[in-house]
C-alpha positions in Angstrom: 54.8 -41.9 -10.9 55.5 -38.8 -8.4 54.3 -38.4 -5.0 51.9 -35.4 -6.1 49.8 -38.1 -8.3 49.7 -40.9 -5.7 48.7 -38.2 -3.3 45.9 -36.9 -5.7 44.5 -40.4 -5.8 44.5 -40.8 -1.9 42.6 -37.3 -1.8 40.0 -38.4 -4.4 39.8 -41.7 -2.6 38.9 -39.6 0.6 36.4 -37.7 -1.3 34.4 -40.7 -2.5 34.0 -42.3 0.8 32.5 -38.7 1.8 30.0 -39.1 -1.0 29.2 -42.4 0.1 28.5 -41.4 3.8 27.1 -38.0 2.9 23.3 -39.7 3.3 24.5 -39.2 7.4 24.8 -35.4 6.9 22.1 -33.8 8.3 22.3 -30.6 6.8 21.0 -30.4 3.1 22.9 -27.4 2.2 26.3 -28.8 3.2 25.8 -31.8 1.2 24.6 -30.0 -1.9 27.8 -27.8 -1.4 29.9 -31.1 -1.1 28.3 -32.3 -4.1 28.7 -29.3 -6.1 32.7 -29.1 -5.2 32.8 -32.8 -6.5 31.0 -32.6 -9.9 33.3 -29.0 -10.7 36.6 -30.0 -8.7 37.4 -33.8 -7.9 35.3 -35.7 -10.8 37.1 -33.3 -13.8 40.8 -34.2 -11.8 39.4 -37.9 -11.5 38.8 -38.1 -15.1 42.4 -36.1 -16.3 44.2 -38.9 -13.9 42.4 -41.8 -16.0 40.3 -43.0 -12.9 37.1 -43.4 -15.0 35.7 -46.0 -12.0 35.9 -43.1 -9.6 35.1 -40.2 -11.8 31.8 -42.3 -13.0 31.2 -42.9 -8.9 31.6 -39.4 -8.2 29.1 -38.3 -11.1 26.6 -40.4 -10.1 26.5 -39.6 -6.7 26.6 -35.8 -7.0 23.6 -35.8 -9.0 22.2 -37.7 -6.1 22.5 -35.3 -3.9 21.8 -32.0 -6.6 19.0 -33.1 -8.1 17.4 -36.4 -6.5 14.4 -36.7 -8.5 16.1 -37.1 -11.6 18.7 -39.3 -10.3 15.5 -41.6 -8.7 13.6 -41.6 -11.9 16.8 -42.7 -14.3 18.1 -45.5 -11.6 14.1 -46.8 -11.4 14.3 -46.7 -15.3 17.7 -48.3 -15.6 16.2 -51.1 -13.0 13.1 -51.8 -14.6 15.0 -52.4 -17.9 17.6 -54.6 -16.4 16.2 -58.2 -17.4 15.4 -56.9 -20.6 18.7 -55.5 -21.2 20.3 -58.5 -19.6 18.4 -60.7 -22.1 19.6 -58.2 -25.1 23.4 -58.3 -24.0 23.1 -62.1 -24.1 21.7 -62.3 -27.6 24.2 -59.6 -28.9 27.3 -61.5 -27.7 26.4 -65.0 -28.2 27.3 -65.2 -32.0 30.2 -62.8 -31.1 31.6 -65.3 -28.4 31.6 -67.8 -31.3 33.4 -66.0 -33.7 36.3 -64.5 -31.6 36.8 -68.2 -29.8 37.0 -69.7 -33.7 39.2 -66.8 -34.4 41.8 -68.2 -31.7 41.4 -65.1 -29.0 41.3 -65.5 -25.4 39.0 -63.0 -23.9 36.5 -61.7 -21.7 33.1 -60.2 -22.4 31.5 -57.7 -19.8 28.1 -55.7 -20.7 27.5 -52.9 -18.1 24.9 -50.0 -18.4 26.1 -46.4 -19.0 26.1 -44.6 -15.8 23.4 -42.3 -14.3 25.1 -39.3 -15.2 26.1 -40.1 -18.4 22.3 -41.1 -19.1 21.2 -37.3 -17.5 23.9 -35.9 -19.7 22.6 -37.5 -23.0 19.2 -36.9 -22.3 20.2 -32.9 -21.5 22.1 -32.8 -25.0 19.2 -34.7 -27.1 16.4 -33.2 -24.9 14.8 -36.6 -24.9 13.4 -38.8 -21.9 15.5 -41.8 -20.9 13.4 -44.1 -23.5 14.7 -42.2 -26.3 18.4 -43.0 -25.4 19.7 -45.6 -27.6 23.0 -46.5 -26.3 21.9 -47.3 -22.2 24.9 -50.0 -22.0 28.0 -50.6 -23.5 29.8 -54.1 -24.2 33.6 -54.2 -23.3 35.8 -57.0 -25.1 39.0 -57.7 -22.7 41.7 -59.8 -24.5 44.4 -61.8 -23.0 47.3 -60.6 -25.7 50.9 -60.3 -25.7 52.3 -56.8 -25.2 54.0 -56.9 -28.8 50.2 -57.8 -30.5 47.9 -55.9 -28.4 47.1 -53.2 -31.3 47.0 -55.8 -34.1 44.4 -57.8 -31.7 42.4 -55.1 -30.8 42.2 -54.4 -34.4 41.5 -57.7 -35.8 38.5 -58.0 -33.1 37.0 -54.5 -34.6 37.0 -56.1 -38.0 35.5 -59.2 -36.7 32.7 -56.9 -35.0 32.2 -54.9 -37.8 31.4 -57.8 -40.4 28.9 -59.0 -37.9 27.3 -55.5 -37.1 27.2 -52.3 -39.1 29.3 -49.4 -37.7 28.9 -45.7 -36.8 31.9 -44.3 -38.5 30.8 -41.2 -36.6 31.3 -42.7 -33.7 34.9 -44.4 -34.2 37.3 -43.6 -31.2 40.9 -44.8 -31.7 43.1 -44.3 -28.6 45.3 -47.0 -29.5 47.3 -45.1 -32.3 47.3 -42.1 -29.9 46.7 -43.1 -26.2 45.3 -40.2 -24.1 47.6 -37.9 -22.0 46.5 -39.9 -19.0 47.6 -43.2 -20.7 44.2 -44.3 -21.4 44.3 -46.8 -24.5 41.4 -48.2 -26.2 39.1 -48.9 -29.2 35.7 -47.7 -29.4 32.8 -48.3 -31.7 29.1 -48.1 -32.1 27.3 -50.7 -34.2 23.7 -51.3 -35.0 22.8 -54.6 -33.1 19.7 -56.7 -33.0 16.5 -55.2 -33.3 17.8 -52.4 -34.5 19.5 -50.8 -31.1 22.7 -49.5 -31.0 25.6 -51.0 -28.7 28.8 -48.9 -27.9 31.6 -51.5 -27.8 35.0 -51.2 -26.1 38.1 -53.2 -27.5 40.9 -53.4 -25.0 44.0 -55.8 -23.7 43.7 -56.7 -19.8 46.6 -54.2 -19.3 44.5 -51.5 -20.7 41.9 -51.8 -19.1 43.7 -52.1 -15.8 44.9 -48.7 -16.6 41.0 -47.7 -17.8 39.8 -48.7 -14.4 42.5 -47.6 -12.0 44.0 -45.1 -14.0 47.6 -43.9 -12.6 46.9 -46.3 -9.8 47.8 -49.3 -12.1 51.3 -48.0 -12.8 52.0 -47.8 -9.1 50.3 -51.3 -9.0 52.1 -52.9 -11.3 55.6 -51.3 -10.0 54.7 -52.9 -6.5 53.9 -49.5 -4.8 51.6 -50.6 -2.1 48.8 -48.4 -0.1 51.3 -47.9 2.8 52.6 -45.0 1.0 50.3 -42.6 2.1 51.1 -43.5 5.7 55.0 -43.1 5.3 56.6 -39.4 6.1 54.1 -36.9 5.9 55.8 -34.0 3.8 52.9 -32.2 2.1 49.7 -31.2 1.9 47.5 -30.7 -1.2 44.8 -28.3 -1.1 42.9 -26.3 -3.8 41.9 -22.6 -4.7 38.2 -21.9 -5.4 39.1 -21.9 -9.3 40.5 -25.7 -8.6 44.3 -24.7 -9.0 46.1 -27.2 -6.8 48.9 -25.9 -3.8 51.2 -27.7 -2.4 52.1 -27.2 1.1 54.3 -28.1 4.1 52.5 -30.6 6.0 51.4 -28.8 9.2 50.2 -25.7 6.8 47.5 -23.3 7.7 45.0 -20.9 6.5 47.6 -18.4 6.5 50.1 -20.2 4.6 47.8 -20.9 1.8 47.1 -17.2 1.6 50.6 -16.3 1.2 50.9 -19.0 -1.4 48.2 -17.1 -3.3 49.6 -13.5 -3.2 52.0 -11.8 -0.4 49.1 -9.0 -0.5 46.4 -11.6 0.4 48.4 -13.0 3.3 49.1 -9.7 4.6 45.5 -8.8 4.7 44.4 -12.5 5.9 41.9 -12.6 8.5 40.6 -16.4 8.0 39.2 -18.0 5.7 36.1 -20.5 4.5 36.2 -24.7 3.7 33.1 -26.2 3.3 31.0 -23.1 3.8 32.8 -23.1 7.5 34.7 -19.9 8.6 38.0 -20.9 9.8 40.6 -19.1 11.6 44.2 -18.1 10.1 45.6 -20.8 12.5 43.2 -23.6 11.0 45.4 -26.5 10.1 44.8 -27.5 6.4 44.0 -31.3 5.5 44.2 -32.9 2.2 41.8 -32.3 -0.4 40.5 -28.5 1.3 39.1 -25.8 -1.1 40.0 -22.8 0.8 38.7 -19.2 0.0 40.8 -16.7 1.7 38.7 -13.7 3.3 40.8 -10.3 3.8 40.4 -7.1 5.3 42.0 -3.8 4.3 42.9 -3.1 8.2 44.6 -6.4 8.9 48.3 -6.5 8.7 51.0 -8.7 10.0 52.4 -9.2 13.5 55.4 -10.9 14.7 52.7 -13.4 16.3 52.3 -14.7 12.7 55.6 -16.4 12.8 54.3 -19.0 15.1 51.3 -19.5 12.9 52.9 -20.5 9.6 55.4 -23.5 8.6 56.4 -22.5 5.0 59.2 -20.7 4.3 57.5 -18.1 1.9 54.8 -17.1 4.7 57.8 -16.6 7.0 60.0 -14.7 4.9 57.1 -12.4 3.5 56.1 -11.6 7.0 59.5 -10.6 8.0 59.9 -8.3 5.4 56.1 -6.7 6.2 57.4 -6.5 9.5 60.9 -4.8 8.7 58.8 -2.3 6.2 56.7 -1.3 9.1 59.6 -0.7 11.4 61.1 1.2 8.8 58.0 3.3 8.3 57.7 3.8 12.0 61.1 4.7 12.8 61.2 7.6 10.0 57.6 9.0 11.4 59.4 8.7 14.9 62.5 10.9 13.9 60.3 13.3 12.0 58.2 13.8 14.9 61.3 14.4 17.6 63.3 16.6 14.6 60.0 18.7 14.4 59.3 19.2 18.0 63.2 20.1 18.7 62.8 22.7 16.0 60.0 24.3 17.3 61.7 24.2 20.8 64.9 25.4 19.0 67.1 22.5 20.6 69.8 21.4 18.4 69.0 18.3 16.8 71.5 15.7 15.6 71.6 11.9 15.2 74.4 12.5 17.6 72.2 14.2 20.4 69.3 11.4 19.6 71.8 8.4 20.0 72.8 9.7 23.5 69.1 10.1 24.4 68.4 6.6 23.4 71.3 5.1 25.4 69.8 7.5 28.5 66.6 6.3 28.1 68.0 2.6 27.6 67.1 1.8 24.3 69.7 -0.6 22.6 69.6 1.6 19.2 67.9 5.0 18.1 65.6 3.0 15.8 64.1 1.5 19.0 63.3 5.1 20.1 61.9 6.6 16.8 59.4 3.5 16.8 58.5 4.0 20.5 57.6 7.7 19.5 56.1 6.9 16.5 53.5 4.4 18.5 53.0 6.9 21.3 55.1 4.8 23.8 57.7 7.9 24.6 56.6 11.2 25.0 58.7 13.7 23.4 58.3 16.1 26.3 60.2 13.5 28.3 63.3 13.4 25.5 63.1 17.2 25.8 63.4 17.1 29.8 66.6 14.6 29.4 67.8 16.9 26.7 68.0 19.9 29.1 69.2 18.2 32.1 72.1 16.8 29.8 72.9 20.3 28.9 72.5 22.1 32.0 75.5 22.7 34.5 74.9 20.4 37.6 75.9 22.1 40.6 76.0 19.5 43.5 75.3 21.5 46.6 77.6 20.1 49.7 75.8 19.5 53.3 77.8 22.4 54.7 76.3 24.6 51.7 72.8 23.9 52.2 73.0 24.1 55.9 74.9 27.4 55.7 71.9 28.7 53.4 69.4 27.8 55.5 70.9 29.4 58.5 71.3 32.9 56.9 67.6 33.1 56.2 65.1 34.1 58.2 63.8 30.8 59.0 67.1 29.4 60.0 65.4 27.1 62.1 63.4 25.0 59.5 64.6 22.3 57.2 63.4 20.6 53.9 61.5 16.8 54.4 60.0 14.9 51.9 57.8 11.9 52.4 60.3 9.4 51.4 63.0 8.5 52.3 66.2 10.3 50.9 69.5 11.1 51.4 69.5 15.6 51.6 72.1 15.7 49.0 69.1 14.4 46.6 67.1 17.3 47.5 67.6 20.4 45.2 65.7 24.0 45.4 64.2 24.6 41.7 65.9 27.9 40.6 62.8 28.1 38.2 60.9 29.4 41.6 63.2 29.5 44.2 61.2 28.4 47.2 61.9 29.9 50.5 61.6 28.2 54.3 58.2 28.1 55.3 56.5 28.6 51.7 54.4 25.8 50.6 56.3 23.4 48.1 56.1 20.2 46.6 58.9 17.7 45.5 59.4 16.7 41.6 61.6 13.1 41.2 63.8 14.3 38.2 66.0 12.4 35.9 69.4 13.6 36.7 69.0 16.1 39.6 67.4 13.8 42.3 64.1 15.5 43.7 63.7 19.1 42.7 61.7 21.4 45.3 59.2 23.7 43.5 56.7 26.4 45.3 53.3 25.1 45.0 52.6 28.4 43.1 55.7 27.7 40.8 54.8 29.0 37.0 55.7 25.2 36.0 53.6 23.7 38.9 50.5 23.4 36.5 52.4 21.8 33.8 54.1 19.4 36.1 50.6 18.4 37.6 49.1 17.6 34.6 51.9 16.0 32.8 53.7 14.1 35.3 51.7 13.7 38.5 53.1 10.2 38.9 56.2 12.1 39.9 55.1 14.5 42.4 55.7 13.9 46.0 54.5 16.2 49.1 57.2 18.1 50.6 57.6 20.5 53.4 59.4 22.7 55.8 60.0 21.3 59.0 61.6 22.6 62.4 65.1 21.4 62.4 65.9 19.0 64.9 68.8 19.5 67.7 71.8 17.4 67.0 
């Protein structure tokens, strides 16, 4: 039997233990939710795996928390009739035991009441009270037979029983010839016993009974698999969708992993989940048996942080793919923005020019520049300024030229001063306003030409103050110091 069935068996045992201790839970709505989830998900799963003992107890306990009044009523009725039922079982099996012993069979006979949930189901189907249910209990005959004689012995016992009691042909169930898909083998019949009471009889061997009681777990027991298998290396976690579909995810998987296992779009818009009516975050780690409802929002989208949340390869690949799509979209928008603005400014535009601008600004790739523009991290006006700087011939004024120019002016005794300590060669008079000694001035820190000196009433002064106030520095003319 594969590992997935073994883990499912463990999940069902954990859920059964939860039901057995559910009385301690104070929240009645949570009790009902767990009970309903068990009834619709875990009990049918136990049935499919052939775990009838677990399935029966799950159904009974689920009914207890979903309809306590009915559960208590049926339980009380069965308890009241216990002595009467025990006496009838003894009356029924006494002659049967004698017949089977005389036929040379080694066997065990067990009498058991029908489960509370089974009786409740019959009451619903037959629309009658518990007193009108004709087969409140069943007899199980378990034979000690050799493997090659199992079917033959079961049919022989059936023949003996039907010779003693009238059978109901409509209620014959032959799972010897064709066992159930989960491995269940047995022969069922219903006969009319003493006092005209119907009794269900199940005929099987010890091997068949072990499988019927423990389902697939019995196969593992025969193969020597012990309970420690679940404490070995944890590779997977098994969880369910709201409709009961089973999902196998890597151990440590989160709600976000589960969302991507459902569908990539569900994952991309996931904002959290709900487990047992409790909201959980996308980072919440899943436990075996969890049933998860994914919560989404149209505005949600993947981020690079999500790669640290998921553990499944599928989720990681889908997130990387989404991030690349977003980067491509942003780069396309940024390139279109730059191209459109450059055309409006009547500036030459080409990939080569933009690549040079990107390198000048410190970007490793031109696509990074495009994305920064699209996301508003880079101002296109800054690109224009650098473009103009790159394409304007630079005249490096020598110290002698600077002194000579100032000495020929009417204010030859004045020189520039700014509020930061820079070499005089880094100071340049702006050509747009051509400031003269004595005029009110300010400094502007440019990208490639050092500090440009502008008149305070320069035509570009207002634009510079609005957009680049952080690059303006005070400047003034001062009396030249004697050497």
